[in-house]
N, C-alpha and C positions, 0 to 999 in steps of 0.2 A: 651724345651729350646727355648728361643728367642735369636737370634744373632743380635746385632746391629753393623753394619759395619761402622766405623767412619774414618775420615781422610780428608785431603785437597782434593779439586777438582782435578781430574786427577790421583788420587792414585789407581784407579781401583775398587772403592767401588761397583759400579753396576755390573761389570763383575764378581767380586768375589762373591757377594751376590747371583746373579743369578745361578752361578755354584753350590754354596752350596744348594740353594733351589732345584735345579734340582736333585742334587745327592741324597738328603734326601727325596725329594717329599714334601717339606714344602712350605707353602704360602710365597710369596715374596712381599714386598712393597717397591717401589722406593720412598725414602723420598723426592726427588725433586718434585714429583707429589703432595705433600701435601703443598707446598709453596703457599701462596696467590698470585694471579696474579700480585699484585703490587711489590712483592719481585722479581718475575721473570723479570719483566720489569726493575726494578732497576739494577739487576745484568747484564741483557742484555745490558744495557746502560753503563756498566763498573763501577757502583757505588757499593762499599761494603755495605753490610747490617749492620745496627746497632742492638744492643741488643733488642731495641723496635720492630724493623722489624722482628726479629727472634722469638719473644715471641709466636705469634699464631702458627707458624710453629712447634716450640718445643712442644707446647701443643698437636698439632695434632699427632706428632711422639709418644709422651707419651700415647696418647689416643689409638693409634693402638696397642702399646705394652700391655697396660692394658686390652684391649679387648681380645687379644690373651690369656693373663694370666688368665682372668676370665673364659675362656672355660675349664681350668683345664686339667688334664690328659695328653692327647697327643697334647696339644696346642703348637705346635712348630711354628717357623716362622723366617724369616730373613728380616731385614729392613736396609736401608741405611740412613745415616744422618751424616753430617760432625762432629757434636759434638766436635768442636774445643776446647772449654773451659771446665774446670772441672765443673764449675757452670752449664753449659748446660747438661753435663752428669749426674750430681746429680739430676737435675730437671727431666730428661727423664728416667733415670734408677734407681737412688736413692736407691741402695742396694736391689732392687727387686730380690728375689731368682729366679733362673732359667733364668736370663738375663745375657748374656755374651757379652763383648765388643771385637770386632775383629778390630785390628788396623794395616792396611796396611801402611807401611812407606817406604820412599825412599828419595833420594836427591832431592833438588829443581830442579837441572838441569835435572835429569831423568824425573821427573814429568812434567816439562815445555815442554820437547820434546814430551812426550806422548800427552799432551794437544794440542800442535800445530798440531799433526797428526790427531786429531779427528775432525769430522764434525757434524754440526747440534746440538751442545750443546749450551745452553744459557749462560754458564759461560765462559767469555773470559779469555785468558791466562794473560791478564793485571792484573787480580785480584789475581793471584797466590801469589804475594808478600804479599798482605794483609792477605791472608789465612795463610801463614807461620808465619807472624808476630803475628797473633791471636792464632795460635796453641799452646796448652798446652798439650804435649804428656801425655798419661795416666801414672799414677804412679802405683807402685806395689800393693798398697791398692785397686786399681780398678780391679785387676786381669785380665788385658787385654791379649788377645791372640795376640801376636806380630807377624806380617807377613812382612818379608823383601821382597819387590817387585822388587829387582834388577835383579832377574833371568828371565828366559823365562816365558811367559804367562802360558804354560802348567805346569811348575814346581811350579809357584806361586799358581795356582788353586789347584794342588795336595796337596801342603803344607797347604793351607787354609782348605781343606776338612779334612786332618789329624788332624789339630788343633781342629776343631769342633768335630770330632769323639772322641778325647781324652777328651774334655770338657764335652761332653754328658755322657761319662762313669763316670766322676767325679760326675755329678749331679744324674745320675741313674746307679749306679754300677750294673754289671751283676748278 
């Protein structure tokens, strides 16, 4: 199973994805590391990305997922990617069996507070409004694993792992 952890910046995608990867012993790919340098520079400058800016990044995310799936068998993995629009998710995941979307969500106030407290990330808090404006929460047809992040970090990570365990049993029943 491949888990794509989506959501706005500051929703805990990387922390959640790392915890899942560690728990299951799966490969982890930080989606931000697949951005072209021009995208990182643009975001660092406080400029929202356009769909044209995102295109090579989304292809790289899809390529990582496709490479894992091509390995077959025990080809598990976890990747982070905002995937804010349905069109992005269709391009990257597109009904690929064995890929599940994990959607950590919380209020804009909660996430803004968490972003303000973190250091060393290229995404400024000033872009959070544009992220929420762009966000199209996943619908039921996308079968997202919904993760409320309003609790403690430990509770959120435990819930994330439980959601992935349940999804894995769906894909590969005992």
